[in-house]
C-alpha positions in Angstrom: 204.6 27.9 86.4 202.9 29.4 83.4 199.4 30.5 83.3 197.7 28.8 80.2 195.1 32.1 79.8 192.3 30.8 77.5 190.3 33.3 75.1 187.2 33.9 77.3 189.4 34.0 80.3 190.8 37.5 79.7 190.1 39.4 83.6 193.2 40.9 84.6 192.5 40.6 88.0 192.0 36.8 88.4 193.5 35.2 91.1 195.3 32.9 89.4 196.9 35.4 87.1 198.4 37.1 90.1 200.0 34.2 91.4 201.6 33.6 88.0 204.5 36.1 86.4 204.4 34.0 83.0 201.3 33.6 80.9 200.6 31.4 77.8 197.5 32.4 74.9 197.3 30.0 72.0 195.0 31.7 69.3 193.6 28.6 67.2 191.9 29.3 63.8 190.9 26.2 62.7 188.0 25.6 65.1 186.6 28.5 62.9 186.5 26.4 60.0 183.8 23.8 61.6 180.8 26.5 61.8 180.3 30.1 59.6 180.7 32.2 62.9 180.2 35.9 62.9 183.2 38.1 61.2 182.2 40.2 64.6 182.5 37.3 66.8 185.6 36.4 65.5 186.8 39.9 65.3 185.8 40.9 69.0 187.6 37.5 70.0 190.9 37.7 68.6 191.0 41.2 69.5 190.6 40.7 72.4 193.2 38.8 72.9 195.7 40.3 71.1 194.9 43.3 73.5 195.3 41.7 76.9 198.5 40.3 75.6 199.9 43.4 75.0 198.3 45.0 78.3 199.6 42.1 80.1 203.1 42.7 78.8 202.9 46.3 79.6 202.4 45.0 83.1 205.2 43.3 83.4 204.1 39.5 82.4 206.0 37.3 80.2 203.8 36.5 77.9 203.9 33.6 75.0 201.0 34.4 71.9 201.0 31.7 69.9 199.3 31.7 66.6 198.3 28.4 64.8 196.2 26.4 62.9 194.8 24.3 66.5 196.2 24.0 70.3 198.0 20.4 69.2 199.9 22.4 67.0 200.7 25.4 69.2 201.4 23.2 72.1 204.5 21.4 69.3 206.0 24.4 69.3 205.6 25.7 72.8 207.1 22.3 74.0 209.6 21.9 71.7 211.0 24.9 73.5 209.4 24.1 76.9 210.2 20.3 77.3 208.6 19.2 80.0 206.8 22.5 81.2 204.4 22.8 83.7 200.9 24.6 82.8 198.3 25.3 84.7 194.4 26.7 83.7 191.7 27.8 85.2 189.1 25.6 84.4 187.4 26.1 81.1 183.7 26.8 81.2 182.9 24.6 78.2 182.5 20.7 79.3 185.0 18.5 79.2 187.5 20.8 78.0 189.7 20.7 81.3 190.0 17.3 80.7 190.9 17.9 76.5 193.3 20.6 77.3 195.0 17.9 79.7 195.5 15.7 77.4 196.8 17.7 74.8 199.5 18.7 77.3 200.1 15.5 78.7 200.7 13.7 74.9 203.3 16.5 74.7 205.2 15.3 78.1 204.1 18.3 79.8 201.8 19.0 83.2 198.9 20.6 82.9 196.9 21.9 86.6 193.1 22.8 86.3 192.3 25.4 89.1 189.3 26.7 89.8 187.7 29.5 87.9 187.4 33.2 89.0 185.4 34.7 86.3 182.0 34.1 88.7 180.3 35.1 91.4 179.4 31.4 92.5 181.5 28.4 92.4 180.5 24.6 91.8 180.7 24.2 95.8 177.7 26.4 96.6 176.0 25.0 94.1 176.4 21.8 95.1 175.0 22.8 98.6 172.5 24.7 97.6 170.9 21.7 95.7 172.0 19.2 97.9 168.3 17.4 98.6 166.5 19.0 96.3 166.3 16.5 93.4 164.7 18.2 90.2 163.1 20.9 91.7 165.0 23.4 91.9 164.3 26.6 90.1 165.9 30.0 88.9 164.1 32.3 91.2 164.9 30.1 94.3 168.6 30.5 93.5 168.3 34.1 92.9 167.2 34.7 96.5 169.7 32.4 97.6 172.4 34.3 96.2 171.4 37.6 97.1 171.0 36.4 100.9 174.5 35.1 100.4 176.3 38.1 98.5 174.2 40.6 100.4 173.1 42.7 97.0 170.2 44.5 97.3 169.5 43.1 100.9 168.3 45.2 103.4 169.2 42.5 106.2 166.9 39.6 106.3 164.7 41.3 104.1 165.1 42.9 99.9 165.3 45.7 99.4 162.0 47.7 98.7 159.9 44.4 100.2 159.8 42.6 96.8 162.6 39.9 95.1 161.3 40.1 91.8 159.7 43.5 89.9 159.7 41.5 86.8 155.6 42.6 86.5 157.0 46.3 86.2 160.0 45.7 83.5 157.0 44.8 80.4 155.9 48.4 79.8 156.5 49.0 76.1 157.8 53.4 75.3 155.7 55.9 74.6 155.7 57.0 71.0 158.1 60.1 71.7 160.3 57.3 73.2 164.0 58.3 72.3 166.4 55.2 72.8 169.6 56.1 75.2 172.4 56.8 72.8 175.3 53.4 72.3 178.4 53.3 73.5 180.4 53.1 70.4 184.7 52.3 70.1 186.6 53.0 67.2 189.2 50.2 66.5 192.6 50.5 66.4 195.2 49.8 64.2 195.2 46.5 66.1 191.6 45.5 66.0 191.5 47.0 62.1 194.6 43.7 61.5 193.2 41.7 63.0 189.5 42.4 61.5 191.3 42.1 58.1 192.4 38.6 58.8 189.4 37.4 59.8 187.5 38.5 56.6 190.6 37.3 54.5 190.8 33.8 56.6 186.7 33.5 56.8 185.7 35.8 54.0 182.5 33.3 53.2 180.9 33.8 57.0 177.9 34.2 57.8 177.3 38.0 59.2 177.9 41.3 58.5 181.7 41.9 58.8 181.6 45.8 58.4 182.8 48.0 61.7 181.0 50.8 61.1 179.8 51.6 64.7 181.5 49.0 66.3 179.9 48.7 69.8 182.1 45.6 71.4 185.2 46.7 73.7 188.2 44.5 72.6 189.8 45.9 75.8 189.7 46.0 79.4 189.8 50.0 79.4 187.2 49.7 76.9 184.5 47.2 78.7 185.2 49.8 82.1 183.8 52.5 79.6 180.6 50.6 78.6 180.0 50.2 81.6 180.4 53.3 83.0 178.5 54.6 79.9 175.7 52.6 80.4 174.7 52.8 84.0 175.1 56.7 83.7 173.0 56.4 80.8 170.9 54.0 79.6 170.3 52.0 83.2 167.2 53.9 84.2 165.7 52.7 81.0 166.1 49.1 81.2 164.4 48.1 83.7 160.8 49.0 82.3 161.9 48.6 79.2 163.5 45.3 79.1 160.9 43.7 77.5 160.2 45.6 75.0 161.0 45.5 71.0 161.0 48.8 68.9 161.4 48.8 64.7 164.7 50.2 64.1 166.0 49.6 67.9 168.0 47.1 68.1 169.9 48.1 70.8 167.0 49.8 73.3 168.5 50.5 76.4 170.0 47.1 77.3 173.8 46.9 78.7 175.2 45.6 75.7 177.8 43.9 78.4 177.5 40.2 77.9 180.6 40.1 75.1 182.7 41.5 77.5 181.8 40.0 80.8 181.8 36.3 79.0 185.4 37.5 77.3 186.9 38.2 80.9 187.4 41.7 80.2 184.4 42.3 82.9 183.8 40.6 86.0 180.2 39.9 86.8 180.3 40.8 90.7 182.1 44.5 89.3 178.7 45.2 86.9 176.4 44.1 89.6 178.2 46.3 92.2 178.6 49.2 89.8 174.5 49.0 88.7 173.6 48.9 92.8 175.5 51.8 93.4 174.3 53.9 91.5 170.8 53.0 93.1 172.5 53.1 96.7 174.1 56.2 96.2 170.6 57.5 96.1 170.9 58.9 92.2 166.9 59.6 91.6 167.2 58.5 88.1 167.8 54.8 88.3 164.7 53.2 89.8 165.1 49.7 91.9 163.0 48.2 88.9 165.9 48.7 86.6 168.5 48.2 89.4 166.9 45.0 90.2 166.4 43.3 86.9 169.9 43.7 85.7 170.9 42.3 89.2 168.8 39.7 87.7 170.0 38.9 85.0 173.2 38.2 86.7 172.9 36.5 89.8 169.9 34.9 89.0 170.0 33.6 85.2 174.1 34.0 84.4 175.0 32.4 86.6 172.0 29.7 87.1 172.8 28.6 83.6 176.6 28.3 84.0 175.5 25.5 86.6 172.5 23.9 85.0 175.1 23.7 82.1 177.5 22.1 84.0 175.4 19.8 85.8 173.8 18.3 82.9 176.2 17.6 80.5 176.6 16.0 78.3 173.4 15.2 77.9 171.9 18.7 77.5 173.3 19.4 74.1 171.5 16.5 72.5 168.8 17.0 74.7 165.1 16.4 72.4 162.2 15.6 75.0 159.5 16.8 72.0 161.7 15.1 69.5 161.4 18.0 67.1 164.1 17.4 64.0 163.0 20.3 61.3 166.1 21.9 60.1 166.1 26.0 60.1 163.8 27.6 57.6 166.1 29.4 55.6 165.1 32.6 57.1 167.3 32.3 59.7 169.9 33.3 57.1 168.6 35.1 54.9 165.7 37.0 57.1 163.5 37.3 53.8 160.2 37.0 55.3 156.9 38.9 55.5 156.9 38.6 59.9 158.1 42.1 60.8 159.3 40.7 64.0 161.3 37.9 62.9 163.0 39.6 60.0 163.9 42.7 62.6 166.0 40.1 64.9 167.3 38.3 62.7 168.5 41.4 61.1 170.0 42.6 64.5 172.1 39.4 64.6 172.9 39.2 60.7 174.2 43.1 61.5 175.3 43.1 64.7 175.5 40.0 65.8 173.0 40.6 68.3 169.7 40.6 69.6 168.5 41.3 73.0 166.7 38.1 75.0 163.1 38.8 74.6 163.9 38.8 70.9 166.0 35.7 71.8 163.8 33.7 73.1 160.0 35.2 72.2 160.7 35.3 68.4 163.9 34.0 67.3 163.7 30.2 69.7 159.4 30.6 69.3 159.2 30.1 65.9 161.3 27.6 66.2 159.8 26.0 68.5 156.8 26.1 67.0 158.1 25.2 63.8 159.8 21.9 65.2 163.3 23.4 64.8 166.0 20.6 66.0 167.0 22.0 69.7 171.2 21.6 68.4 170.4 23.0 64.9 169.4 26.3 66.7 172.0 26.0 69.3 174.3 25.9 66.6 173.1 28.9 64.7 172.8 31.1 68.4 176.5 29.6 68.7 178.0 31.3 65.5 175.9 33.6 64.8 176.1 35.6 68.3 179.0 37.8 69.6 178.7 36.8 73.4 177.9 33.0 72.6 179.7 30.5 74.3 178.8 26.8 74.6 178.0 27.0 78.2 175.7 29.9 78.4 173.5 29.5 74.6 173.5 25.1 75.4 171.3 26.1 78.9 169.5 28.9 77.1 168.6 27.6 74.1 168.0 24.0 74.4 166.7 24.2 77.7 164.7 27.2 77.9 164.2 28.8 73.9 163.3 24.9 72.5 162.0 23.2 75.3 164.0 20.2 75.5 164.9 19.3 78.9 162.4 20.8 81.7 165.6 21.5 83.7 165.6 25.1 83.7 161.7 25.2 82.7 158.5 23.8 83.8 156.6 24.6 80.5 157.8 25.5 77.1 157.9 29.4 76.5 155.5 29.2 73.6 153.8 32.2 72.6 151.0 33.3 69.8 151.2 36.5 67.9 149.4 38.5 70.9 152.3 38.2 72.9 154.4 40.4 70.3 151.7 42.5 69.9 151.3 43.4 73.5 155.4 43.5 73.3 156.2 45.6 70.7 155.1 47.8 67.2 156.0 44.8 64.6 152.2 44.4 64.1 151.4 47.4 63.1 153.7 47.6 60.1 153.3 43.6 59.8 151.1 42.3 56.4 150.1 39.4 59.3 147.1 39.9 61.1 147.9 39.0 64.8 144.2 38.7 65.6 143.4 35.7 62.7 144.5 32.0 63.4 143.7 30.8 59.8 143.7 32.4 56.3 145.9 33.8 54.3 146.5 36.6 56.4 146.8 35.7 59.8 149.9 35.6 61.9 152.0 32.2 61.5 152.9 32.6 65.0 149.2 31.8 65.7 148.4 28.7 63.6 152.4 27.6 64.8 151.2 27.8 68.5 148.2 25.8 68.5 148.7 23.5 66.4 152.4 22.8 68.5 150.1 22.7 72.0 147.7 19.7 69.8 151.0 18.2 68.6 152.9 17.7 71.9 149.3 17.6 74.3 151.1 13.6 75.7 154.1 15.2 76.7 152.7 19.4 77.7 148.6 18.9 79.3 150.5 17.3 82.2 152.9 20.0 83.4 150.7 22.0 86.2 151.4 25.3 84.3 149.9 24.5 81.2 146.0 24.0 82.7 144.5 26.7 81.6 145.9 27.1 77.8 144.2 23.6 77.6 141.0 24.3 78.7 141.1 26.7 75.5 142.8 23.7 73.5 139.2 21.4 74.8 137.0 24.7 73.5 137.8 24.4 69.8 135.8 21.8 67.9 136.9 19.8 65.2 136.4 21.9 62.4 138.5 24.8 63.8 141.4 22.4 64.3 141.5 21.2 60.9 141.9 25.1 59.7 144.4 25.6 62.0 146.6 22.6 61.3 146.1 22.9 57.3 147.0 26.5 58.0 150.4 25.5 60.1 151.1 22.7 57.8 151.3 25.8 54.6 153.1 28.3 57.3 155.8 25.2 57.2 155.7 24.5 53.9 156.4 28.4 53.1 159.2 28.9 55.5 160.9 26.0 54.4 160.4 27.2 50.8 162.0 30.7 51.9 158.4 32.2 51.1 156.9 33.3 53.8 
């Protein structure tokens, strides 16, 4: 029997791969005509697939590698050569994908067995046991502690190492003025990657984003991914914890791991990444503080695993969730980066240049502005999906629709809405921005401020009753009618300027 290995399932030690001596890989191209995917994302995906093909062949695996417009076209060729063949596939992470693949195979006279994915730390069955009886009241922190207990990661018997489960309060520092970001990994594209890049730039030449491979930081092979992991643990993990929420002009990566693309393609397994980080702390490396290791582990065993299961459980409704009824289009600045708002211009520029922005830029700048502006969650989700090299539907949808847009309260009990105060506290952007973070109204006031208060007032009926919004609405109540008129006028001007590309 042959294993159909999908392009985001490239982990060479996956259990199903060990049980099959032949593999089918399909490089389909037509899907990328539907959205203007970032050229570096497509280069990364196709290059990783072709390198995985060659690595498997070097290990003695019989690999059939088909390039076609669609999966259906490739399967026509496959079953013409292998009539009645039986295939196995690890369950895809995207909702409904397993059923669609089975239909494609069976309609061509073959059969498809779907087996459990071996690419996560926790299983759907474990999630179902944990959520049984909890209703809708579960949250990521509870899940995170459960997974820590079950895996023994950063545990001292029944207690967390260091005495606390979460060191988030120590992960909110801003670097001093003389701080230099640690060096980044770079991977010089080999001939195969350059061949893929040439194909992508010719086939999808009008797609959004910078196609330049200069300083390409994304591993496309298993060996490069392992090197990237080692480089992070040895070089950037110590500073990751305290500065993980910071934003600095001229720094697109700071001390972040940059491992999410490799993880989401399967070039790395999340457990081996967690083990590498915890080993650096456990082995007594004084340069790796607990707050850094715990913060990194929380991203993987906490958010990543939680989001995967939340997506699985909440689809298909999650994709179109829009509890606030927001319907505006993305303003042009998300495509051009052309805005005087320093933080927003920088974040969009990072995505356009690298197909990447770190988690605070994603949540508190890119998503926060869209939330306050009133963007349709599905439109923002499409932008994230096409623009980020690490974006797949299972991970962007709960993060962007659920968390960033508050399209549902599935993953958060309140919206992650913030005024300019947050950006000013966590970055140096405001110092060089023409907008004043301390002003709410007037032409020089930071757009975040009027949009923030206008958003709270517009959605008061939905938000006021949530337990964590009570203090905020005390401040809403303190404003008189004259102040509200000024706020609404400024917010209307901000939205009009953004819509016209003049913000």
